[in-house]
N, CA, C, O and the ligand as a Tripos MOL2 file, in Angstrom:
@<TRIPOS>MOLECULE
protein
  257   255    65     0     0
PROTEIN
NO_CHARGES

@<TRIPOS>ATOM
      1 N          11.2270   39.1440  -19.3800 N.3       1 MET1
      2 CA         10.9560   40.1170  -20.6840 C.3       1 MET1
      3 C          11.3880   39.3980  -22.0100 C.2       1 MET1
      4 O          12.4920   38.8700  -22.1490 O.2       1 MET1
      5 N          10.4350   39.4300  -22.9470 N.am      2 ASP2
      6 CA         10.5080   38.6930  -24.1570 C.3       2 ASP2
      7 C          11.4260   39.3510  -25.1640 C.2       2 ASP2
      8 O          10.9430   40.2430  -25.8610 O.2       2 ASP2
      9 N          12.6260   39.0320  -25.3110 N.am      3 VAL3
     10 CA         13.4580   39.6740  -26.3250 C.3       3 VAL3
     11 C          13.8740   38.5610  -27.2710 C.2       3 VAL3
     12 O          14.1390   37.4110  -26.9190 O.2       3 VAL3
     13 N          13.9010   39.0340  -28.5150 N.am      4 ARG4
     14 CA         14.1790   38.0640  -29.4440 C.3       4 ARG4
     15 C          15.2420   38.4930  -30.3910 C.2       4 ARG4
     16 O          15.5100   39.6920  -30.4590 O.2       4 ARG4
     17 N          15.8720   37.6310  -31.1270 N.am      5 VAL5
     18 CA         16.9130   38.0880  -32.1480 C.3       5 VAL5
     19 C          16.1190   38.7760  -33.2750 C.2       5 VAL5
     20 O          15.0430   38.3980  -33.7390 O.2       5 VAL5
     21 N          16.9060   39.9520  -33.6660 N.am      6 GLY6
     22 CA         16.2040   40.7790  -34.6360 C.3       6 GLY6
     23 C          15.4970   42.0590  -34.0590 C.2       6 GLY6
     24 O          15.2400   43.0400  -34.7560 O.2       6 GLY6
     25 N          15.2090   41.9580  -32.7280 N.am      7 ASP7
     26 CA         14.5730   43.0450  -32.1250 C.3       7 ASP7
     27 C          15.6470   44.1730  -32.0910 C.2       7 ASP7
     28 O          16.8540   43.9460  -32.1830 O.2       7 ASP7
     29 N          15.0430   45.5320  -31.9380 N.am      8 VAL8
     30 CA         15.9190   46.6800  -31.6710 C.3       8 VAL8
     31 C          15.5620   47.0780  -30.2900 C.2       8 VAL8
     32 O          14.3830   47.2840  -30.0060 O.2       8 VAL8
     33 N          16.5890   47.2080  -29.3360 N.am      9 LEU9
     34 CA         16.2990   47.7280  -28.0230 C.3       9 LEU9
     35 C          16.6040   49.0320  -27.8410 C.2       9 LEU9
     36 O          17.6880   49.4400  -28.2570 O.2       9 LEU9
     37 N          15.7460   49.8620  -27.2210 N.am     10 GLU10
     38 CA         16.0410   51.2050  -26.8770 C.3      10 GLU10
     39 C          16.3450   51.0820  -25.4080 C.2      10 GLU10
     40 O          15.5300   50.6480  -24.5940 O.2      10 GLU10
     41 N          17.6850   51.5280  -25.0820 N.am     11 LEU11
     42 CA         18.0410   51.5280  -23.8330 C.3      11 LEU11
     43 C          17.9140   52.7560  -23.0260 C.2      11 LEU11
     44 O          17.6620   53.7890  -23.6450 O.2      11 LEU11
     45 N          18.0450   52.8120  -21.7640 N.am     12 LYS12
     46 CA         17.8530   54.2090  -20.9660 C.3      12 LYS12
     47 C          19.1360   54.9510  -21.1220 C.2      12 LYS12
     48 O          19.1040   56.1810  -21.0890 O.2      12 LYS12
     49 N          20.3910   54.2440  -21.3080 N.am     13 LYS13
     50 CA         21.4790   54.9610  -21.3000 C.3      13 LYS13
     51 C          22.0200   55.0050  -22.7390 C.2      13 LYS13
     52 O          22.0800   53.9610  -23.3880 O.2      13 LYS13
     53 N          22.4080   56.1630  -23.2490 N.am     14 GLU14
     54 CA         22.9930   56.1610  -24.6210 C.3      14 GLU14
     55 C          24.2980   55.8030  -24.6460 C.2      14 GLU14
     56 O          25.0430   55.9130  -23.6720 O.2      14 GLU14
     57 N          24.6840   55.2940  -25.9220 N.am     15 HIS15
     58 CA         26.1460   55.0190  -26.2480 C.3      15 HIS15
     59 C          26.8580   56.2290  -26.4730 C.2      15 HIS15
     60 O          26.2320   57.2460  -26.7700 O.2      15 HIS15
     61 N          28.1310   56.2340  -26.3620 N.am     16 PRO16
     62 CA         28.8840   57.5050  -26.5030 C.3      16 PRO16
     63 C          28.7650   57.9810  -27.8350 C.2      16 PRO16
     64 O          29.0730   59.1590  -28.0140 O.2      16 PRO16
     65 N          28.3680   57.2880  -28.8420 N.am     17 CYS17
     66 CA         28.1160   57.6930  -30.1940 C.3      17 CYS17
     67 C          26.7930   58.4860  -30.3300 C.2      17 CYS17
     68 O          26.5440   59.0780  -31.3800 O.2      17 CYS17
     69 N          25.9550   58.5020  -29.2940 N.am     18 GLY18
     70 CA         24.7560   59.2640  -29.3110 C.3      18 GLY18
     71 C          23.5330   58.3480  -29.6570 C.2      18 GLY18
     72 O          22.4050   58.8390  -29.6130 O.2      18 GLY18
     73 N          23.7050   57.0980  -29.9830 N.am     19 SER19
     74 CA         22.5390   56.2830  -30.3070 C.3      19 SER19
     75 C          22.0990   55.4470  -28.9720 C.2      19 SER19
     76 O          22.9160   54.9880  -28.1740 O.2      19 SER19
     77 N          20.8120   55.3330  -28.8650 N.am     20 LYS20
     78 CA         20.2660   54.4920  -27.8190 C.3      20 LYS20
     79 C          19.6630   53.1640  -28.2570 C.2      20 LYS20
     80 O          19.1200   52.3730  -27.4860 O.2      20 LYS20
     81 N          19.8200   52.9840  -29.6490 N.am     21 ARG21
     82 CA         19.2600   51.7640  -30.1360 C.3      21 ARG21
     83 C          20.2470   50.6390  -30.5020 C.2      21 ARG21
     84 O          21.2400   50.8370  -31.2030 O.2      21 ARG21
     85 N          19.9300   49.5270  -30.0150 N.am     22 TRP22
     86 CA         20.8410   48.3030  -30.1190 C.3      22 TRP22
     87 C          20.0830   47.2470  -30.9110 C.2      22 TRP22
     88 O          18.8960   47.0620  -30.6410 O.2      22 TRP22
     89 N          20.6320   46.5960  -31.7940 N.am     23 GLN23
     90 CA         20.0510   45.3670  -32.5460 C.3      23 GLN23
     91 C          20.5810   44.2010  -31.7510 C.2      23 GLN23
     92 O          21.7370   44.1040  -31.3410 O.2      23 GLN23
     93 N          19.5100   43.2380  -31.5600 N.am     24 VAL24
     94 CA         19.7870   42.1100  -30.8190 C.3      24 VAL24
     95 C          20.3940   41.0670  -31.9050 C.2      24 VAL24
     96 O          19.8230   40.8450  -32.9730 O.2      24 VAL24
     97 N          21.5370   40.4910  -31.5450 N.am     25 LEU25
     98 CA         22.2340   39.6110  -32.5130 C.3      25 LEU25
     99 C          22.1370   38.1840  -31.9430 C.2      25 LEU25
    100 O          22.1230   37.1950  -32.6750 O.2      25 LEU25
    101 N          22.0740   38.1280  -30.6390 N.am     26 ARG26
    102 CA         21.9900   36.7140  -29.9590 C.3      26 ARG26
    103 C          21.4150   36.8920  -28.5840 C.2      26 ARG26
    104 O          21.6370   37.8630  -27.8610 O.2      26 ARG26
    105 N          20.6390   35.8410  -28.2830 N.am     27 VAL27
    106 CA         20.1260   35.9440  -26.8970 C.3      27 VAL27
    107 C          20.4970   34.6050  -26.2100 C.2      27 VAL27
    108 O          20.9060   33.6360  -26.8490 O.2      27 VAL27
    109 N          20.3290   34.6130  -24.8660 N.am     28 GLY28
    110 CA         20.7830   33.4230  -24.0320 C.3      28 GLY28
    111 C          21.1800   34.0270  -22.6750 C.2      28 GLY28
    112 O          20.6830   35.0700  -22.2480 O.2      28 GLY28
    113 N          22.0760   33.3300  -22.0470 N.am     29 MET29
    114 CA         22.5680   34.0010  -20.8100 C.3      29 MET29
    115 C          23.1260   35.2980  -20.9520 C.2      29 MET29
    116 O          22.9340   36.1580  -20.0930 O.2      29 MET29
    117 N          23.7970   35.5040  -21.9660 N.am     30 ASP30
    118 CA         24.2440   36.8240  -22.5560 C.3      30 ASP30
    119 C          23.6270   37.1030  -23.7580 C.2      30 ASP30
    120 O          23.3490   36.2490  -24.5990 O.2      30 ASP30
    121 N          23.3590   38.5560  -23.8740 N.am     31 PHE31
    122 CA         22.9560   38.9990  -25.1390 C.3      31 PHE31
    123 C          23.9770   39.6090  -25.8780 C.2      31 PHE31
    124 O          24.8860   40.2150  -25.3110 O.2      31 PHE31
    125 N          23.8960   39.4900  -27.2360 N.am     32 LYS32
    126 CA         24.9100   40.0680  -28.1430 C.3      32 LYS32
    127 C          24.1840   41.2650  -28.7580 C.2      32 LYS32
    128 O          23.1450   41.0750  -29.3900 O.2      32 LYS32
    129 N          24.7040   42.5260  -28.5920 N.am     33 LEU33
    130 CA         24.0090   43.6790  -29.2590 C.3      33 LEU33
    131 C          24.8930   44.5250  -30.1530 C.2      33 LEU33
    132 O          26.0970   44.6290  -29.9230 O.2      33 LEU33
    133 N          24.3570   45.0740  -31.0780 N.am     34 ARG34
    134 CA         25.0640   45.8700  -31.9570 C.3      34 ARG34
    135 C          24.4290   47.2730  -31.9530 C.2      34 ARG34
    136 O          23.2280   47.3940  -32.1970 O.2      34 ARG34
    137 N          25.2730   48.4230  -31.6590 N.am     35 CYS35
    138 CA         24.8170   49.5830  -31.5940 C.3      35 CYS35
    139 C          24.4490   50.0780  -33.0710 C.2      35 CYS35
    140 O          25.2410   49.9640  -34.0070 O.2      35 CYS35
    141 N          23.1550   50.6470  -33.1960 N.am     36 GLU36
    142 CA         22.7650   51.1960  -34.4550 C.3      36 GLU36
    143 C          23.5540   52.3520  -34.9900 C.2      36 GLU36
    144 O          23.6650   52.5650  -36.1970 O.2      36 GLU36
    145 N          24.1190   53.1200  -34.0200 N.am     37 GLY37
    146 CA         24.7930   54.3770  -34.3830 C.3      37 GLY37
    147 C          26.1060   54.0440  -35.0140 C.2      37 GLY37
    148 O          26.3590   54.4310  -36.1550 O.2      37 GLY37
    149 N          26.9000   53.3780  -34.3500 N.am     38 CYS38
    150 CA         28.3470   53.1620  -34.7000 C.3      38 CYS38
    151 C          28.7530   51.7280  -35.0730 C.2      38 CYS38
    152 O          29.8660   51.4750  -35.5330 O.2      38 CYS38
    153 N          27.7740   50.7640  -34.8510 N.am     39 GLY39
    154 CA         28.0720   49.3990  -35.3830 C.3      39 GLY39
    155 C          28.8750   48.6510  -34.3230 C.2      39 GLY39
    156 O          29.2770   47.5130  -34.5660 O.2      39 GLY39
    157 N          29.1040   49.1980  -33.2530 N.am     40 HIS40
    158 CA         29.8580   48.5730  -32.1310 C.3      40 HIS40
    159 C          29.2100   47.2480  -31.5790 C.2      40 HIS40
    160 O          28.0230   47.2980  -31.2540 O.2      40 HIS40
    161 N          29.8580   46.1460  -31.4600 N.am     41 GLU41
    162 CA         29.1790   45.1360  -30.8390 C.3      41 GLU41
    163 C          29.6790   44.6940  -29.4800 C.2      41 GLU41
    164 O          30.8700   44.7630  -29.1750 O.2      41 GLU41
    165 N          28.7120   44.2260  -28.6540 N.am     42 LEU42
    166 CA         29.0440   43.9830  -27.2710 C.3      42 LEU42
    167 C          28.2790   42.7310  -26.6350 C.2      42 LEU42
    168 O          27.1890   42.4240  -27.1200 O.2      42 LEU42
    169 N          28.7690   42.0460  -25.6430 N.am     43 MET43
    170 CA         28.0810   41.0240  -24.9400 C.3      43 MET43
    171 C          27.7080   41.6920  -23.5360 C.2      43 MET43
    172 O          28.5250   42.3450  -22.8860 O.2      43 MET43
    173 N          26.4620   41.4740  -23.1590 N.am     44 LEU44
    174 CA         25.9170   41.8720  -21.9340 C.3      44 LEU44
    175 C          25.1530   40.8480  -21.3120 C.2      44 LEU44
    176 O          24.4230   40.1720  -22.0370 O.2      44 LEU44
    177 N          25.2030   40.5750  -19.8630 N.am     45 PRO45
    178 CA         24.5270   39.6160  -19.1650 C.3      45 PRO45
    179 C          22.9250   39.8880  -19.4020 C.2      45 PRO45
    180 O          22.5360   41.0450  -19.5630 O.2      45 PRO45
    181 N          22.0630   38.8500  -19.4180 N.am     46 ARG46
    182 CA         20.7830   39.1990  -19.7410 C.3      46 ARG46
    183 C          20.0990   39.9850  -18.5930 C.2      46 ARG46
    184 O          19.1430   40.7110  -18.8650 O.2      46 ARG46
    185 N          20.5370   39.8730  -17.3580 N.am     47 SER47
    186 CA         19.8990   40.5980  -16.1950 C.3      47 SER47
    187 C          20.2750   42.1380  -16.2860 C.2      47 SER47
    188 O          19.5610   42.9990  -15.7710 O.2      47 SER47
    189 N          21.3490   42.4040  -16.9190 N.am     48 LYS48
    190 CA         21.8910   43.7740  -17.0140 C.3      48 LYS48
    191 C          21.0820   44.4320  -18.2640 C.2      48 LYS48
    192 O          20.5790   45.5540  -18.1970 O.2      48 LYS48
    193 N          21.0240   43.6790  -19.2970 N.am     49 VAL49
    194 CA         20.0950   44.3180  -20.4000 C.3      49 VAL49
    195 C          18.6150   44.4860  -19.8880 C.2      49 VAL49
    196 O          17.9990   45.5380  -20.0640 O.2      49 VAL49
    197 N          18.1710   43.5880  -19.3570 N.am     50 GLU50
    198 CA         16.6930   43.6640  -19.0610 C.3      50 GLU50
    199 C          16.4080   44.9320  -18.2400 C.2      50 GLU50
    200 O          15.3870   45.5960  -18.4230 O.2      50 GLU50
    201 N          17.3430   45.2440  -17.3320 N.am     51 LYS51
    202 CA         17.2660   46.3160  -16.4150 C.3      51 LYS51
    203 C          17.2790   47.7160  -17.1880 C.2      51 LYS51
    204 O          16.6700   48.7110  -16.7950 O.2      51 LYS51
    205 N          18.0630   47.6490  -18.3460 N.am     52 SER52
    206 CA         18.3520   49.0190  -19.0050 C.3      52 SER52
    207 C          17.4440   49.1360  -20.2360 C.2      52 SER52
    208 O          17.6280   50.0590  -21.0290 O.2      52 SER52
    209 N          16.4820   48.2430  -20.4190 N.am     53 ILE53
    210 CA         15.6480   48.3990  -21.6320 C.3      53 ILE53
    211 C          14.6320   49.4310  -21.3220 C.2      53 ILE53
    212 O          13.9640   49.3620  -20.2910 O.2      53 ILE53
    213 N          14.4950   50.3940  -22.1910 N.am     54 LYS54
    214 CA         13.4140   51.3910  -22.1650 C.3      54 LYS54
    215 C          12.2670   50.7970  -22.9230 C.2      54 LYS54
    216 O          11.1420   50.7510  -22.4260 O.2      54 LYS54
    217 N          12.5590   50.3050  -24.2120 N.am     55 LYS55
    218 CA         11.4250   49.6960  -24.9060 C.3      55 LYS55
    219 C          11.9290   48.8320  -25.9830 C.2      55 LYS55
    220 O          13.0750   49.0120  -26.3930 O.2      55 LYS55
    221 N          11.1330   47.8500  -26.5140 N.am     56 ILE56
    222 CA         11.5320   46.9960  -27.5270 C.3      56 ILE56
    223 C          10.7660   47.3920  -28.8400 C.2      56 ILE56
    224 O           9.5370   47.4510  -28.8900 O.2      56 ILE56
    225 N          11.5760   47.6510  -29.8690 N.am     57 LEU57
    226 CA         11.0630   47.9550  -31.1850 C.3      57 LEU57
    227 C          11.0520   46.8250  -32.0490 C.2      57 LEU57
    228 O          12.0940   46.4300  -32.5730 O.2      57 LEU57
    229 N           9.9480   46.2730  -32.2370 N.am     58 ARG58
    230 CA          9.9480   45.1000  -33.1630 C.3      58 ARG58
    231 C           9.3950   45.4290  -34.3780 C.2      58 ARG58
    232 O           8.2020   45.7280  -34.4400 O.2      58 ARG58
    233 N          10.1520   45.4150  -35.4260 N.am     59 THR59
    234 CA          9.6200   46.0820  -36.8370 C.3      59 THR59
    235 C           9.1510   44.8320  -37.5980 C.2      59 THR59
    236 O           7.9510   44.5870  -37.7270 O.2      59 THR59
    237 N          10.1040   44.0590  -38.0930 N.am     60 GLY60
    238 CA          9.7270   43.0330  -38.9810 C.3      60 GLY60
    239 C           9.3300   41.7140  -38.2870 C.2      60 GLY60
    240 O          10.1500   40.9490  -37.7790 O.2      60 GLY60
    241 N           8.0090   41.5230  -38.3130 N.am     61 GLU61
    242 CA          7.3880   40.2890  -37.7120 C.3      61 GLU61
    243 C           7.7790   39.2380  -38.9290 C.2      61 GLU61
    244 O           7.3510   39.3690  -40.0760 O.2      61 GLU61
    245 N           8.5240   38.3380  -38.5650 N.am     62 GLU62
    246 CA          8.9590   37.4200  -39.4940 C.3      62 GLU62
    247 C           7.9010   36.2110  -39.7740 C.2      62 GLU62
    248 O           8.0330   35.0880  -39.2860 O.2      62 GLU62
    249 N           6.9090   36.5760  -40.5710 N.am     63 ASN63
    250 CA          5.9970   35.4420  -40.9290 C.3      63 ASN63
    251 C           6.2860   34.9070  -42.2410 C.2      63 ASN63
    252 O           6.2880   35.5760  -43.2750 O.2      63 ASN63
    253 N           6.5420   33.6070  -42.1470 N.am     64 ALA64
    254 CA          6.9480   33.0500  -43.3560 C.3      64 ALA64
    255 C           5.7950   32.9710  -44.4450 C.2      64 ALA64
    256 O           6.0280   32.4980  -45.5570 O.2      64 ALA64
    257 ZN         27.4220   53.5400  -30.6380 Zn       65 ZN65
@<TRIPOS>BOND
     1     1     2 1
     2     2     3 1
     3     3     4 2
     4     3     5 am
     5     5     6 1
     6     6     7 1
     7     7     8 2
     8     7     9 am
     9     9    10 1
    10    10    11 1
    11    11    12 2
    12    11    13 am
    13    13    14 1
    14    14    15 1
    15    15    16 2
    16    15    17 am
    17    17    18 1
    18    18    19 1
    19    19    20 2
    20    19    21 am
    21    21    22 1
    22    22    23 1
    23    23    24 2
    24    23    25 am
    25    25    26 1
    26    26    27 1
    27    27    28 2
    28    27    29 am
    29    29    30 1
    30    30    31 1
    31    31    32 2
    32    31    33 am
    33    33    34 1
    34    34    35 1
    35    35    36 2
    36    35    37 am
    37    37    38 1
    38    38    39 1
    39    39    40 2
    40    39    41 am
    41    41    42 1
    42    42    43 1
    43    43    44 2
    44    43    45 am
    45    45    46 1
    46    46    47 1
    47    47    48 2
    48    47    49 am
    49    49    50 1
    50    50    51 1
    51    51    52 2
    52    51    53 am
    53    53    54 1
    54    54    55 1
    55    55    56 2
    56    55    57 am
    57    57    58 1
    58    58    59 1
    59    59    60 2
    60    59    61 am
    61    61    62 1
    62    62    63 1
    63    63    64 2
    64    63    65 am
    65    65    66 1
    66    66    67 1
    67    67    68 2
    68    67    69 am
    69    69    70 1
    70    70    71 1
    71    71    72 2
    72    71    73 am
    73    73    74 1
    74    74    75 1
    75    75    76 2
    76    75    77 am
    77    77    78 1
    78    78    79 1
    79    79    80 2
    80    79    81 am
    81    81    82 1
    82    82    83 1
    83    83    84 2
    84    83    85 am
    85    85    86 1
    86    86    87 1
    87    87    88 2
    88    87    89 am
    89    89    90 1
    90    90    91 1
    91    91    92 2
    92    91    93 am
    93    93    94 1
    94    94    95 1
    95    95    96 2
    96    95    97 am
    97    97    98 1
    98    98    99 1
    99    99   100 2
   100    99   101 am
   101   101   102 1
   102   102   103 1
   103   103   104 2
   104   103   105 am
   105   105   106 1
   106   106   107 1
   107   107   108 2
   108   107   109 am
   109   109   110 1
   110   110   111 1
   111   111   112 2
   112   111   113 am
   113   113   114 1
   114   114   115 1
   115   115   116 2
   116   115   117 am
   117   117   118 1
   118   118   119 1
   119   119   120 2
   120   119   121 am
   121   121   122 1
   122   122   123 1
   123   123   124 2
   124   123   125 am
   125   125   126 1
   126   126   127 1
   127   127   128 2
   128   127   129 am
   129   129   130 1
   130   130   131 1
   131   131   132 2
   132   131   133 am
   133   133   134 1
   134   134   135 1
   135   135   136 2
   136   135   137 am
   137   137   138 1
   138   138   139 1
   139   139   140 2
   140   139   141 am
   141   141   142 1
   142   142   143 1
   143   143   144 2
   144   143   145 am
   145   145   146 1
   146   146   147 1
   147   147   148 2
   148   147   149 am
   149   149   150 1
   150   150   151 1
   151   151   152 2
   152   151   153 am
   153   153   154 1
   154   154   155 1
   155   155   156 2
   156   155   157 am
   157   157   158 1
   158   158   159 1
   159   159   160 2
   160   159   161 am
   161   161   162 1
   162   162   163 1
   163   163   164 2
   164   163   165 am
   165   165   166 1
   166   166   167 1
   167   167   168 2
   168   167   169 am
   169   169   170 1
   170   170   171 1
   171   171   172 2
   172   171   173 am
   173   173   174 1
   174   174   175 1
   175   175   176 2
   176   175   177 am
   177   177   178 1
   178   178   179 1
   179   179   180 2
   180   179   181 am
   181   181   182 1
   182   182   183 1
   183   183   184 2
   184   183   185 am
   185   185   186 1
   186   186   187 1
   187   187   188 2
   188   187   189 am
   189   189   190 1
   190   190   191 1
   191   191   192 2
   192   191   193 am
   193   193   194 1
   194   194   195 1
   195   195   196 2
   196   195   197 am
   197   197   198 1
   198   198   199 1
   199   199   200 2
   200   199   201 am
   201   201   202 1
   202   202   203 1
   203   203   204 2
   204   203   205 am
   205   205   206 1
   206   206   207 1
   207   207   208 2
   208   207   209 am
   209   209   210 1
   210   210   211 1
   211   211   212 2
   212   211   213 am
   213   213   214 1
   214   214   215 1
   215   215   216 2
   216   215   217 am
   217   217   218 1
   218   218   219 1
   219   219   220 2
   220   219   221 am
   221   221   222 1
   222   222   223 1
   223   223   224 2
   224   223   225 am
   225   225   226 1
   226   226   227 1
   227   227   228 2
   228   227   229 am
   229   229   230 1
   230   230   231 1
   231   231   232 2
   232   231   233 am
   233   233   234 1
   234   234   235 1
   235   235   236 2
   236   235   237 am
   237   237   238 1
   238   238   239 1
   239   239   240 2
   240   239   241 am
   241   241   242 1
   242   242   243 1
   243   243   244 2
   244   243   245 am
   245   245   246 1
   246   246   247 1
   247   247   248 2
   248   247   249 am
   249   249   250 1
   250   250   251 1
   251   251   252 2
   252   251   253 am
   253   253   254 1
   254   254   255 1
   255   255   256 2
@<TRIPOS>SUBSTRUCTURE
     1 MET1         2 RESIDUE 1 A MET
     2 ASP2         6 RESIDUE 1 A ASP
     3 VAL3        10 RESIDUE 1 A VAL
     4 ARG4        14 RESIDUE 1 A ARG
     5 VAL5        18 RESIDUE 1 A VAL
     6 GLY6        22 RESIDUE 1 A GLY
     7 ASP7        26 RESIDUE 1 A ASP
     8 VAL8        30 RESIDUE 1 A VAL
     9 LEU9        34 RESIDUE 1 A LEU
    10 GLU10       38 RESIDUE 1 A GLU
    11 LEU11       42 RESIDUE 1 A LEU
    12 LYS12       46 RESIDUE 1 A LYS
    13 LYS13       50 RESIDUE 1 A LYS
    14 GLU14       54 RESIDUE 1 A GLU
    15 HIS15       58 RESIDUE 1 A HIS
    16 PRO16       62 RESIDUE 1 A PRO
    17 CYS17       66 RESIDUE 1 A CYS
    18 GLY18       70 RESIDUE 1 A GLY
    19 SER19       74 RESIDUE 1 A SER
    20 LYS20       78 RESIDUE 1 A LYS
    21 ARG21       82 RESIDUE 1 A ARG
    22 TRP22       86 RESIDUE 1 A TRP
    23 GLN23       90 RESIDUE 1 A GLN
    24 VAL24       94 RESIDUE 1 A VAL
    25 LEU25       98 RESIDUE 1 A LEU
    26 ARG26      102 RESIDUE 1 A ARG
    27 VAL27      106 RESIDUE 1 A VAL
    28 GLY28      110 RESIDUE 1 A GLY
    29 MET29      114 RESIDUE 1 A MET
    30 ASP30      118 RESIDUE 1 A ASP
    31 PHE31      122 RESIDUE 1 A PHE
    32 LYS32      126 RESIDUE 1 A LYS
    33 LEU33      130 RESIDUE 1 A LEU
    34 ARG34      134 RESIDUE 1 A ARG
    35 CYS35      138 RESIDUE 1 A CYS
    36 GLU36      142 RESIDUE 1 A GLU
    37 GLY37      146 RESIDUE 1 A GLY
    38 CYS38      150 RESIDUE 1 A CYS
    39 GLY39      154 RESIDUE 1 A GLY
    40 HIS40      158 RESIDUE 1 A HIS
    41 GLU41      162 RESIDUE 1 A GLU
    42 LEU42      166 RESIDUE 1 A LEU
    43 MET43      170 RESIDUE 1 A MET
    44 LEU44      174 RESIDUE 1 A LEU
    45 PRO45      178 RESIDUE 1 A PRO
    46 ARG46      182 RESIDUE 1 A ARG
    47 SER47      186 RESIDUE 1 A SER
    48 LYS48      190 RESIDUE 1 A LYS
    49 VAL49      194 RESIDUE 1 A VAL
    50 GLU50      198 RESIDUE 1 A GLU
    51 LYS51      202 RESIDUE 1 A LYS
    52 SER52      206 RESIDUE 1 A SER
    53 ILE53      210 RESIDUE 1 A ILE
    54 LYS54      214 RESIDUE 1 A LYS
    55 LYS55      218 RESIDUE 1 A LYS
    56 ILE56      222 RESIDUE 1 A ILE
    57 LEU57      226 RESIDUE 1 A LEU
    58 ARG58      230 RESIDUE 1 A ARG
    59 THR59      234 RESIDUE 1 A THR
    60 GLY60      238 RESIDUE 1 A GLY
    61 GLU61      242 RESIDUE 1 A GLU
    62 GLU62      246 RESIDUE 1 A GLU
    63 ASN63      250 RESIDUE 1 A ASN
    64 ALA64      254 RESIDUE 1 A ALA
    65 ZN65       257 GROUP 0 **** ****
């Protein structure tokens, strides 16, 4: 699955704050995500993130 920094992921499971959307801060073996609802940041293994993605919301196509 193609996930890039700057993408917003909608996950199947919602965060306790009620948001399902996470901004991608870093990709690699682990993804660093920030909750759009409460700003909480966490690291998750790529495999786990990929399994819980419902959809990828790519707003800003960064064309120079
Ligand atoms: Zn949250």
